[in-house]
N, CA, C, O and the ligand as a Tripos MOL2 file, in Angstrom:
@<TRIPOS>MOLECULE
protein
  273   271    69     0     0
PROTEIN
NO_CHARGES

@<TRIPOS>ATOM
      1 N         115.7400   80.9840   89.3400 N.3       1 MET1
      2 CA        115.8490   81.4480   90.7120 C.3       1 MET1
      3 C         115.6440   80.2890   91.6610 C.2       1 MET1
      4 O         114.5650   79.6960   91.6860 O.2       1 MET1
      5 N         116.6320   79.9610   92.4250 N.am      2 GLY2
      6 CA        116.4950   78.8740   93.3820 C.3       2 GLY2
      7 C         115.8190   79.3340   94.6470 C.2       2 GLY2
      8 O         115.8360   80.5170   94.9870 O.2       2 GLY2
      9 N         115.2240   78.3860   95.3370 N.am      3 LEU3
     10 CA        114.5460   78.7170   96.5920 C.3       3 LEU3
     11 C         115.5390   79.2810   97.5930 C.2       3 LEU3
     12 O         115.2040   80.1820   98.3630 O.2       3 LEU3
     13 N         116.7440   78.7640   97.5880 N.am      4 PHE4
     14 CA        117.7120   79.1780   98.5850 C.3       4 PHE4
     15 C         118.8880   79.9130   97.9540 C.2       4 PHE4
     16 O         120.0410   79.7170   98.3370 O.2       4 PHE4
     17 N         118.5760   80.7540   96.9900 N.am      5 SER5
     18 CA        119.6250   81.5700   96.4120 C.3       5 SER5
     19 C         120.1380   82.5680   97.4480 C.2       5 SER5
     20 O         119.4150   82.9360   98.3740 O.2       5 SER5
     21 N         121.3460   82.9870   97.2920 N.am      6 ALA6
     22 CA        121.9870   83.8270   98.2910 C.3       6 ALA6
     23 C         121.3420   85.2030   98.3460 C.2       6 ALA6
     24 O         120.9270   85.7530   97.3270 O.2       6 ALA6
     25 N         121.2680   85.7390   99.5380 N.am      7 SER7
     26 CA        120.7990   87.1010   99.7270 C.3       7 SER7
     27 C         121.4210   87.6300  101.0060 C.2       7 SER7
     28 O         121.9380   86.8770  101.8310 O.2       7 SER7
     29 N         121.3560   88.9510  101.1460 N.am      8 GLN8
     30 CA        121.8980   89.5510  102.3550 C.3       8 GLN8
     31 C         120.9600   89.2830  103.5280 C.2       8 GLN8
     32 O         119.7450   89.4220  103.3850 O.2       8 GLN8
     33 N         121.5030   88.8990  104.6880 N.am      9 PRO9
     34 CA        120.6370   88.7320  105.8550 C.3       9 PRO9
     35 C         120.0730   90.0740  106.2980 C.2       9 PRO9
     36 O         120.7540   91.0990  106.2460 O.2       9 PRO9
     37 N         118.8190   90.0510  106.7340 N.am     10 VAL10
     38 CA        118.1460   91.2790  107.1480 C.3      10 VAL10
     39 C         117.5180   91.0630  108.5250 C.2      10 VAL10
     40 O         117.2730   89.9370  108.9580 O.2      10 VAL10
     41 N         117.2690   92.1910  109.1900 N.am     11 ARG11
     42 CA        116.4840   92.1600  110.4230 C.3      11 ARG11
     43 C         115.0110   92.2370  110.0460 C.2      11 ARG11
     44 O         114.6460   92.8990  109.0750 O.2      11 ARG11
     45 N         114.1800   91.5670  110.8070 N.am     12 VAL12
     46 CA        112.7770   91.4400  110.4470 C.3      12 VAL12
     47 C         111.9120   91.8840  111.6140 C.2      12 VAL12
     48 O         112.1750   91.5440  112.7680 O.2      12 VAL12
     49 N         110.8720   92.6500  111.2940 N.am     13 GLU13
     50 CA        109.8710   93.0030  112.2950 C.3      13 GLU13
     51 C         108.5350   92.4410  111.8590 C.2      13 GLU13
     52 O         108.1530   92.5710  110.6960 O.2      13 GLU13
     53 N         107.8210   91.8180  112.7820 N.am     14 ILE14
     54 CA        106.4940   91.2970  112.5200 C.3      14 ILE14
     55 C         105.5260   92.0630  113.3990 C.2      14 ILE14
     56 O         105.5500   91.9230  114.6220 O.2      14 ILE14
     57 N         104.6680   92.8760  112.7820 N.am     15 LYS15
     58 CA        103.7040   93.6890  113.5320 C.3      15 LYS15
     59 C         104.3940   94.5060  114.6180 C.2      15 LYS15
     60 O         103.8780   94.6440  115.7270 O.2      15 LYS15
     61 N         105.5560   95.0410  114.2920 N.am     16 GLY16
     62 CA        106.2730   95.8910  115.2360 C.3      16 GLY16
     63 C         107.1470   95.1470  116.2200 C.2      16 GLY16
     64 O         107.8240   95.7630  117.0440 O.2      16 GLY16
     65 N         107.1370   93.8140  116.1410 N.am     17 ASN17
     66 CA        107.9640   93.0260  117.0610 C.3      17 ASN17
     67 C         109.1580   92.4630  116.3220 C.2      17 ASN17
     68 O         108.9920   91.7960  115.3000 O.2      17 ASN17
     69 N         110.3490   92.7150  116.8120 N.am     18 PRO18
     70 CA        111.5210   92.1530  116.1380 C.3      18 PRO18
     71 C         111.4960   90.6340  116.1830 C.2      18 PRO18
     72 O         111.2380   90.0290  117.2230 O.2      18 PRO18
     73 N         111.7650   90.0390  115.0440 N.am     19 LEU19
     74 CA        111.7600   88.5720  114.9600 C.3      19 LEU19
     75 C         113.0780   88.0190  115.4750 C.2      19 LEU19
     76 O         114.1540   88.4000  115.0120 O.2      19 LEU19
     77 N         112.9760   87.1090  116.4430 N.am     20 HIS20
     78 CA        114.1320   86.3680  116.9190 C.3      20 HIS20
     79 C         113.9560   84.9130  116.4940 C.2      20 HIS20
     80 O         112.8460   84.3810  116.5260 O.2      20 HIS20
     81 N         115.0310   84.2880  116.1040 N.am     21 CYS21
     82 CA        114.9620   82.8650  115.7990 C.3      21 CYS21
     83 C         114.4670   82.1060  117.0320 C.2      21 CYS21
     84 O         114.9640   82.3200  118.1380 O.2      21 CYS21
     85 N         113.4900   81.2240  116.8410 N.am     22 VAL22
     86 CA        112.9450   80.4830  117.9790 C.3      22 VAL22
     87 C         113.9450   79.4440  118.5000 C.2      22 VAL22
     88 O         113.7970   78.9430  119.6150 O.2      22 VAL22
     89 N         114.9320   79.1310  117.7170 N.am     23 ILE23
     90 CA        115.9150   78.1340  118.1380 C.3      23 ILE23
     91 C         117.1140   78.7850  118.8140 C.2      23 ILE23
     92 O         117.5050   78.3840  119.9100 O.2      23 ILE23
     93 N         117.7070   79.8030  118.1540 N.am     24 CYS24
     94 CA        118.9900   80.3140  118.6410 C.3      24 CYS24
     95 C         118.9400   81.8000  118.9950 C.2      24 CYS24
     96 O         119.9570   82.3760  119.3810 O.2      24 CYS24
     97 N         117.7540   82.4340  118.8650 N.am     25 GLN25
     98 CA        117.5620   83.8450  119.2070 C.3      25 GLN25
     99 C         118.3080   84.8050  118.2900 C.2      25 GLN25
    100 O         118.3920   85.9970  118.5860 O.2      25 GLN25
    101 N         118.8450   84.3100  117.1930 N.am     26 HIS26
    102 CA        119.5250   85.1590  116.2360 C.3      26 HIS26
    103 C         118.5200   86.1350  115.6150 C.2      26 HIS26
    104 O         117.3190   85.8670  115.5970 O.2      26 HIS26
    105 N         119.0250   87.2820  115.0990 N.am     27 GLN27
    106 CA        118.1050   88.3030  114.5830 C.3      27 GLN27
    107 C         118.3670   88.6530  113.1190 C.2      27 GLN27
    108 O         117.8260   89.6420  112.6250 O.2      27 GLN27
    109 N         119.1600   87.8880  112.4320 N.am     28 SER28
    110 CA        119.3710   88.1260  111.0090 C.3      28 SER28
    111 C         118.8160   86.9470  110.2190 C.2      28 SER28
    112 O         119.0520   85.7840  110.5460 O.2      28 SER28
    113 N         118.0720   87.2840  109.1690 N.am     29 PHE29
    114 CA        117.3730   86.2610  108.4080 C.3      29 PHE29
    115 C         117.5190   86.5050  106.9210 C.2      29 PHE29
    116 O         117.7270   87.6310  106.4700 O.2      29 PHE29
    117 N         117.4070   85.4230  106.1740 N.am     30 HIS30
    118 CA        117.3030   85.5280  104.7250 C.3      30 HIS30
    119 C         115.8270   85.3930  104.3620 C.2      30 HIS30
    120 O         115.1590   84.4470  104.7790 O.2      30 HIS30
    121 N         115.3260   86.3540  103.5760 N.am     31 ARG31
    122 CA        113.9200   86.3570  103.2100 C.3      31 ARG31
    123 C         113.6930   85.4990  101.9790 C.2      31 ARG31
    124 O         114.4330   85.5930  100.9990 O.2      31 ARG31
    125 N         112.6700   84.6650  102.0330 N.am     32 ARG32
    126 CA        112.2920   83.8320  100.8850 C.3      32 ARG32
    127 C         110.8240   84.0460  100.5870 C.2      32 ARG32
    128 O         110.0070   84.2190  101.4920 O.2      32 ARG32
    129 N         110.5040   84.0310   99.3180 N.am     33 GLU33
    130 CA        109.1010   83.9960   98.9320 C.3      33 GLU33
    131 C         108.8640   82.6700   98.2410 C.2      33 GLU33
    132 O         109.5840   82.3030   97.3130 O.2      33 GLU33
    133 N         107.8540   81.9570   98.6990 N.am     34 VAL34
    134 CA        107.6200   80.6080   98.2150 C.3      34 VAL34
    135 C         106.2330   80.5170   97.6140 C.2      34 VAL34
    136 O         105.2430   80.8860   98.2460 O.2      34 VAL34
    137 N         106.1720   80.0210   96.3880 N.am     35 GLN35
    138 CA        104.8830   79.7920   95.7460 C.3      35 GLN35
    139 C         104.2240   78.5820   96.3840 C.2      35 GLN35
    140 O         104.7150   77.4590   96.2650 O.2      35 GLN35
    141 N         103.0940   78.8200   97.0700 N.am     36 ILE36
    142 CA        102.4120   77.7200   97.7460 C.3      36 ILE36
    143 C         101.9570   76.6650   96.7570 C.2      36 ILE36
    144 O         101.9880   75.4710   97.0560 O.2      36 ILE36
    145 N         101.5370   77.0990   95.5860 N.am     37 ASN37
    146 CA        100.9860   76.1200   94.6470 C.3      37 ASN37
    147 C         102.0570   75.2130   94.0480 C.2      37 ASN37
    148 O         101.7490   74.3170   93.2620 O.2      37 ASN37
    149 N         103.3080   75.4450   94.4170 N.am     38 LYS38
    150 CA        104.3560   74.5060   94.0090 C.3      38 LYS38
    151 C         104.6070   73.4550   95.0880 C.2      38 LYS38
    152 O         105.3680   72.5110   94.8790 O.2      38 LYS38
    153 N         103.9660   73.6240   96.2360 N.am     39 LEU39
    154 CA        104.0350   72.6110   97.2850 C.3      39 LEU39
    155 C         102.8700   71.6600   97.0540 C.2      39 LEU39
    156 O         101.7110   72.0530   97.1910 O.2      39 LEU39
    157 N         103.1590   70.4530   96.7170 N.am     40 SER40
    158 CA        102.1750   69.5730   96.0820 C.3      40 SER40
    159 C         100.9340   69.3020   96.9260 C.2      40 SER40
    160 O          99.8630   69.0720   96.3650 O.2      40 SER40
    161 N         101.0390   69.3210   98.2450 N.am     41 LEU41
    162 CA         99.8980   68.9390   99.0690 C.3      41 LEU41
    163 C          98.9010   70.0790   99.2330 C.2      41 LEU41
    164 O          97.7620   69.8540   99.6390 O.2      41 LEU41
    165 N          99.3190   71.2880   98.9230 N.am     42 LEU42
    166 CA         98.4500   72.4360   99.1220 C.3      42 LEU42
    167 C          98.0750   73.0200   97.7730 C.2      42 LEU42
    168 O          98.9420   73.4470   97.0110 O.2      42 LEU42
    169 N          96.7910   73.0390   97.4800 N.am     43 THR43
    170 CA         96.3570   73.6110   96.2130 C.3      43 THR43
    171 C          95.2380   74.6090   96.4520 C.2      43 THR43
    172 O          94.1440   74.4540   95.9080 O.2      43 THR43
    173 N          95.4930   75.6220   97.2500 N.am     44 PRO44
    174 CA         94.4490   76.6250   97.5050 C.3      44 PRO44
    175 C          94.2600   77.5170   96.2860 C.2      44 PRO44
    176 O          95.1890   77.7060   95.5000 O.2      44 PRO44
    177 N          93.0770   78.0570   96.1290 N.am     45 ASP45
    178 CA         92.8340   78.9660   95.0140 C.3      45 ASP45
    179 C          92.8830   80.4100   95.5020 C.2      45 ASP45
    180 O          92.0060   81.2110   95.1760 O.2      45 ASP45
    181 N          93.8850   80.7340   96.2660 N.am     46 TRP46
    182 CA         94.0740   82.0860   96.7520 C.3      46 TRP46
    183 C          94.4940   82.9920   95.6070 C.2      46 TRP46
    184 O          95.0600   82.5510   94.6060 O.2      46 TRP46
    185 N          94.2000   84.2670   95.7870 N.am     47 ALA47
    186 CA         94.5700   85.2200   94.7490 C.3      47 ALA47
    187 C          96.0880   85.3390   94.6400 C.2      47 ALA47
    188 O          96.6220   85.5010   93.5430 O.2      47 ALA47
    189 N          96.7680   85.2610   95.7550 N.am     48 ASP48
    190 CA         98.2120   85.4690   95.7690 C.3      48 ASP48
    191 C          98.8800   84.3850   96.6070 C.2      48 ASP48
    192 O          99.2710   84.6310   97.7480 O.2      48 ASP48
    193 N          99.0080   83.2060   96.0530 N.am     49 PRO49
    194 CA         99.4660   82.0630   96.8420 C.3      49 PRO49
    195 C         100.9700   82.0720   97.0740 C.2      49 PRO49
    196 O         101.6990   81.2050   96.5920 O.2      49 PRO49
    197 N         101.4130   83.0720   97.8230 N.am     50 VAL50
    198 CA        102.8330   83.1800   98.1270 C.3      50 VAL50
    199 C         103.0070   83.2540   99.6340 C.2      50 VAL50
    200 O         102.3630   84.0670  100.2970 O.2      50 VAL50
    201 N         103.8570   82.4270  100.1650 N.am     51 ALA51
    202 CA        104.2000   82.4930  101.5770 C.3      51 ALA51
    203 C         105.5710   83.1370  101.7060 C.2      51 ALA51
    204 O         106.4100   83.0570  100.8080 O.2      51 ALA51
    205 N         105.7720   83.7790  102.8540 N.am     52 ILE52
    206 CA        107.0710   84.3620  103.1420 C.3      52 ILE52
    207 C         107.7410   83.4940  104.1940 C.2      52 ILE52
    208 O         107.1100   83.1300  105.1860 O.2      52 ILE52
    209 N         108.9800   83.1650  103.9960 N.am     53 CYS53
    210 CA        109.6870   82.5060  105.0780 C.3      53 CYS53
    211 C         111.0220   83.1950  105.3000 C.2      53 CYS53
    212 O         111.6580   83.6990  104.3740 O.2      53 CYS53
    213 N         111.4160   83.1970  106.5500 N.am     54 TYR54
    214 CA        112.6780   83.7950  106.9370 C.3      54 TYR54
    215 C         113.5770   82.7020  107.4620 C.2      54 TYR54
    216 O         113.2510   82.0220  108.4350 O.2      54 TYR54
    217 N         114.7090   82.5400  106.8090 N.am     55 GLU55
    218 CA        115.6580   81.5160  107.2050 C.3      55 GLU55
    219 C         116.6830   82.1500  108.1280 C.2      55 GLU55
    220 O         117.3480   83.1170  107.7570 O.2      55 GLU55
    221 N         116.8080   81.6070  109.3260 N.am     56 CYS56
    222 CA        117.7930   82.1090  110.2820 C.3      56 CYS56
    223 C         119.1870   82.0510  109.6660 C.2      56 CYS56
    224 O         119.6070   81.0250  109.1320 O.2      56 CYS56
    225 N         119.8970   83.1840  109.7530 N.am     57 ASP57
    226 CA        121.2380   83.2610  109.1780 C.3      57 ASP57
    227 C         122.2390   82.4420  109.9860 C.2      57 ASP57
    228 O         123.3350   82.1450  109.5120 O.2      57 ASP57
    229 N         121.8570   82.0810  111.2050 N.am     58 ASN58
    230 CA        122.7700   81.3600  112.0810 C.3      58 ASN58
    231 C         122.5500   79.8480  112.0400 C.2      58 ASN58
    232 O         123.4850   79.0850  111.8000 O.2      58 ASN58
    233 N         121.3000   79.4200  112.2780 N.am     59 CYS59
    234 CA        121.0490   77.9780  112.3710 C.3      59 CYS59
    235 C         120.2320   77.4200  111.2180 C.2      59 CYS59
    236 O         120.1250   76.2040  111.0580 O.2      59 CYS59
    237 N         119.6500   78.3140  110.4050 N.am     60 GLY60
    238 CA        118.9260   77.8440  109.2350 C.3      60 GLY60
    239 C         117.4740   77.5080  109.4660 C.2      60 GLY60
    240 O         116.7890   77.0670  108.5440 O.2      60 GLY60
    241 N         116.9840   77.7080  110.6870 N.am     61 TYR61
    242 CA        115.5780   77.4040  110.9530 C.3      61 TYR61
    243 C         114.6800   78.3040  110.1140 C.2      61 TYR61
    244 O         114.9560   79.4960  109.9750 O.2      61 TYR61
    245 N         113.6070   77.7480  109.5520 N.am     62 LEU62
    246 CA        112.6960   78.5070  108.7060 C.3      62 LEU62
    247 C         111.4810   78.9600  109.5060 C.2      62 LEU62
    248 O         110.8170   78.1600  110.1650 O.2      62 LEU62
    249 N         111.2060   80.2530  109.4330 N.am     63 HIS63
    250 CA        110.0440   80.8440  110.0790 C.3      63 HIS63
    251 C         109.0650   81.2350  108.9830 C.2      63 HIS63
    252 O         109.3710   82.0880  108.1500 O.2      63 HIS63
    253 N         107.8800   80.6140  108.9790 N.am     64 TRP64
    254 CA        106.9380   80.7890  107.8770 C.3      64 TRP64
    255 C         105.8610   81.8020  108.2320 C.2      64 TRP64
    256 O         105.3810   81.8620  109.3640 O.2      64 TRP64
    257 N         105.4990   82.5920  107.2390 N.am     65 PHE65
    258 CA        104.4180   83.5570  107.4210 C.3      65 PHE65
    259 C         103.5610   83.5800  106.1730 C.2      65 PHE65
    260 O         104.0520   83.4450  105.0520 O.2      65 PHE65
    261 N         102.2720   83.7540  106.3930 N.am     66 MET66
    262 CA        101.3680   83.9980  105.2800 C.3      66 MET66
    263 C         101.0740   85.4890  105.2370 C.2      66 MET66
    264 O         100.7630   86.0860  106.2670 O.2      66 MET66
    265 N         101.1660   86.0950  104.0690 N.am     67 PRO67
    266 CA        100.8790   87.5320  103.9580 C.3      67 PRO67
    267 C          99.4600   87.8380  104.4210 C.2      67 PRO67
    268 O          98.5210   87.1100  104.1000 O.2      67 PRO67
    269 N          99.3170   88.9130  105.1700 N.am     68 LYS68
    270 CA         97.9960   89.3460  105.6500 C.3      68 LYS68
    271 C          97.5680   90.5850  104.8860 C.2      68 LYS68
    272 O          96.4860   91.1170  105.1300 O.2      68 LYS68
    273 ZN        118.5590   80.3240  114.4560 Zn       69 ZN69
@<TRIPOS>BOND
     1     1     2 1
     2     2     3 1
     3     3     4 2
     4     3     5 am
     5     5     6 1
     6     6     7 1
     7     7     8 2
     8     7     9 am
     9     9    10 1
    10    10    11 1
    11    11    12 2
    12    11    13 am
    13    13    14 1
    14    14    15 1
    15    15    16 2
    16    15    17 am
    17    17    18 1
    18    18    19 1
    19    19    20 2
    20    19    21 am
    21    21    22 1
    22    22    23 1
    23    23    24 2
    24    23    25 am
    25    25    26 1
    26    26    27 1
    27    27    28 2
    28    27    29 am
    29    29    30 1
    30    30    31 1
    31    31    32 2
    32    31    33 am
    33    33    34 1
    34    34    35 1
    35    35    36 2
    36    35    37 am
    37    37    38 1
    38    38    39 1
    39    39    40 2
    40    39    41 am
    41    41    42 1
    42    42    43 1
    43    43    44 2
    44    43    45 am
    45    45    46 1
    46    46    47 1
    47    47    48 2
    48    47    49 am
    49    49    50 1
    50    50    51 1
    51    51    52 2
    52    51    53 am
    53    53    54 1
    54    54    55 1
    55    55    56 2
    56    55    57 am
    57    57    58 1
    58    58    59 1
    59    59    60 2
    60    59    61 am
    61    61    62 1
    62    62    63 1
    63    63    64 2
    64    63    65 am
    65    65    66 1
    66    66    67 1
    67    67    68 2
    68    67    69 am
    69    69    70 1
    70    70    71 1
    71    71    72 2
    72    71    73 am
    73    73    74 1
    74    74    75 1
    75    75    76 2
    76    75    77 am
    77    77    78 1
    78    78    79 1
    79    79    80 2
    80    79    81 am
    81    81    82 1
    82    82    83 1
    83    83    84 2
    84    83    85 am
    85    85    86 1
    86    86    87 1
    87    87    88 2
    88    87    89 am
    89    89    90 1
    90    90    91 1
    91    91    92 2
    92    91    93 am
    93    93    94 1
    94    94    95 1
    95    95    96 2
    96    95    97 am
    97    97    98 1
    98    98    99 1
    99    99   100 2
   100    99   101 am
   101   101   102 1
   102   102   103 1
   103   103   104 2
   104   103   105 am
   105   105   106 1
   106   106   107 1
   107   107   108 2
   108   107   109 am
   109   109   110 1
   110   110   111 1
   111   111   112 2
   112   111   113 am
   113   113   114 1
   114   114   115 1
   115   115   116 2
   116   115   117 am
   117   117   118 1
   118   118   119 1
   119   119   120 2
   120   119   121 am
   121   121   122 1
   122   122   123 1
   123   123   124 2
   124   123   125 am
   125   125   126 1
   126   126   127 1
   127   127   128 2
   128   127   129 am
   129   129   130 1
   130   130   131 1
   131   131   132 2
   132   131   133 am
   133   133   134 1
   134   134   135 1
   135   135   136 2
   136   135   137 am
   137   137   138 1
   138   138   139 1
   139   139   140 2
   140   139   141 am
   141   141   142 1
   142   142   143 1
   143   143   144 2
   144   143   145 am
   145   145   146 1
   146   146   147 1
   147   147   148 2
   148   147   149 am
   149   149   150 1
   150   150   151 1
   151   151   152 2
   152   151   153 am
   153   153   154 1
   154   154   155 1
   155   155   156 2
   156   155   157 am
   157   157   158 1
   158   158   159 1
   159   159   160 2
   160   159   161 am
   161   161   162 1
   162   162   163 1
   163   163   164 2
   164   163   165 am
   165   165   166 1
   166   166   167 1
   167   167   168 2
   168   167   169 am
   169   169   170 1
   170   170   171 1
   171   171   172 2
   172   171   173 am
   173   173   174 1
   174   174   175 1
   175   175   176 2
   176   175   177 am
   177   177   178 1
   178   178   179 1
   179   179   180 2
   180   179   181 am
   181   181   182 1
   182   182   183 1
   183   183   184 2
   184   183   185 am
   185   185   186 1
   186   186   187 1
   187   187   188 2
   188   187   189 am
   189   189   190 1
   190   190   191 1
   191   191   192 2
   192   191   193 am
   193   193   194 1
   194   194   195 1
   195   195   196 2
   196   195   197 am
   197   197   198 1
   198   198   199 1
   199   199   200 2
   200   199   201 am
   201   201   202 1
   202   202   203 1
   203   203   204 2
   204   203   205 am
   205   205   206 1
   206   206   207 1
   207   207   208 2
   208   207   209 am
   209   209   210 1
   210   210   211 1
   211   211   212 2
   212   211   213 am
   213   213   214 1
   214   214   215 1
   215   215   216 2
   216   215   217 am
   217   217   218 1
   218   218   219 1
   219   219   220 2
   220   219   221 am
   221   221   222 1
   222   222   223 1
   223   223   224 2
   224   223   225 am
   225   225   226 1
   226   226   227 1
   227   227   228 2
   228   227   229 am
   229   229   230 1
   230   230   231 1
   231   231   232 2
   232   231   233 am
   233   233   234 1
   234   234   235 1
   235   235   236 2
   236   235   237 am
   237   237   238 1
   238   238   239 1
   239   239   240 2
   240   239   241 am
   241   241   242 1
   242   242   243 1
   243   243   244 2
   244   243   245 am
   245   245   246 1
   246   246   247 1
   247   247   248 2
   248   247   249 am
   249   249   250 1
   250   250   251 1
   251   251   252 2
   252   251   253 am
   253   253   254 1
   254   254   255 1
   255   255   256 2
   256   255   257 am
   257   257   258 1
   258   258   259 1
   259   259   260 2
   260   259   261 am
   261   261   262 1
   262   262   263 1
   263   263   264 2
   264   263   265 am
   265   265   266 1
   266   266   267 1
   267   267   268 2
   268   267   269 am
   269   269   270 1
   270   270   271 1
   271   271   272 2
@<TRIPOS>SUBSTRUCTURE
     1 MET1         2 RESIDUE 1 A MET
     2 GLY2         6 RESIDUE 1 A GLY
     3 LEU3        10 RESIDUE 1 A LEU
     4 PHE4        14 RESIDUE 1 A PHE
     5 SER5        18 RESIDUE 1 A SER
     6 ALA6        22 RESIDUE 1 A ALA
     7 SER7        26 RESIDUE 1 A SER
     8 GLN8        30 RESIDUE 1 A GLN
     9 PRO9        34 RESIDUE 1 A PRO
    10 VAL10       38 RESIDUE 1 A VAL
    11 ARG11       42 RESIDUE 1 A ARG
    12 VAL12       46 RESIDUE 1 A VAL
    13 GLU13       50 RESIDUE 1 A GLU
    14 ILE14       54 RESIDUE 1 A ILE
    15 LYS15       58 RESIDUE 1 A LYS
    16 GLY16       62 RESIDUE 1 A GLY
    17 ASN17       66 RESIDUE 1 A ASN
    18 PRO18       70 RESIDUE 1 A PRO
    19 LEU19       74 RESIDUE 1 A LEU
    20 HIS20       78 RESIDUE 1 A HIS
    21 CYS21       82 RESIDUE 1 A CYS
    22 VAL22       86 RESIDUE 1 A VAL
    23 ILE23       90 RESIDUE 1 A ILE
    24 CYS24       94 RESIDUE 1 A CYS
    25 GLN25       98 RESIDUE 1 A GLN
    26 HIS26      102 RESIDUE 1 A HIS
    27 GLN27      106 RESIDUE 1 A GLN
    28 SER28      110 RESIDUE 1 A SER
    29 PHE29      114 RESIDUE 1 A PHE
    30 HIS30      118 RESIDUE 1 A HIS
    31 ARG31      122 RESIDUE 1 A ARG
    32 ARG32      126 RESIDUE 1 A ARG
    33 GLU33      130 RESIDUE 1 A GLU
    34 VAL34      134 RESIDUE 1 A VAL
    35 GLN35      138 RESIDUE 1 A GLN
    36 ILE36      142 RESIDUE 1 A ILE
    37 ASN37      146 RESIDUE 1 A ASN
    38 LYS38      150 RESIDUE 1 A LYS
    39 LEU39      154 RESIDUE 1 A LEU
    40 SER40      158 RESIDUE 1 A SER
    41 LEU41      162 RESIDUE 1 A LEU
    42 LEU42      166 RESIDUE 1 A LEU
    43 THR43      170 RESIDUE 1 A THR
    44 PRO44      174 RESIDUE 1 A PRO
    45 ASP45      178 RESIDUE 1 A ASP
    46 TRP46      182 RESIDUE 1 A TRP
    47 ALA47      186 RESIDUE 1 A ALA
    48 ASP48      190 RESIDUE 1 A ASP
    49 PRO49      194 RESIDUE 1 A PRO
    50 VAL50      198 RESIDUE 1 A VAL
    51 ALA51      202 RESIDUE 1 A ALA
    52 ILE52      206 RESIDUE 1 A ILE
    53 CYS53      210 RESIDUE 1 A CYS
    54 TYR54      214 RESIDUE 1 A TYR
    55 GLU55      218 RESIDUE 1 A GLU
    56 CYS56      222 RESIDUE 1 A CYS
    57 ASP57      226 RESIDUE 1 A ASP
    58 ASN58      230 RESIDUE 1 A ASN
    59 CYS59      234 RESIDUE 1 A CYS
    60 GLY60      238 RESIDUE 1 A GLY
    61 TYR61      242 RESIDUE 1 A TYR
    62 LEU62      246 RESIDUE 1 A LEU
    63 HIS63      250 RESIDUE 1 A HIS
    64 TRP64      254 RESIDUE 1 A TRP
    65 PHE65      258 RESIDUE 1 A PHE
    66 MET66      262 RESIDUE 1 A MET
    67 PRO67      266 RESIDUE 1 A PRO
    68 LYS68      270 RESIDUE 1 A LYS
    69 ZN69       273 GROUP 0 **** ****
């Protein structure tokens, strides 16, 4: 499974607020789940070291979120 494997763009809500791309205001994103412990500089001992990022379907900007 590649980090940027193809997926259908989706609309995203964060705490009830629709996510707009901070660069182009687009509202469709590709959802990615990223294992933090594969990013070499970060080695936290979290129970679930997975970050969520949404890649703008228009400009490709990545919006990162940590699961709460
Ligand atoms: Zn964008």
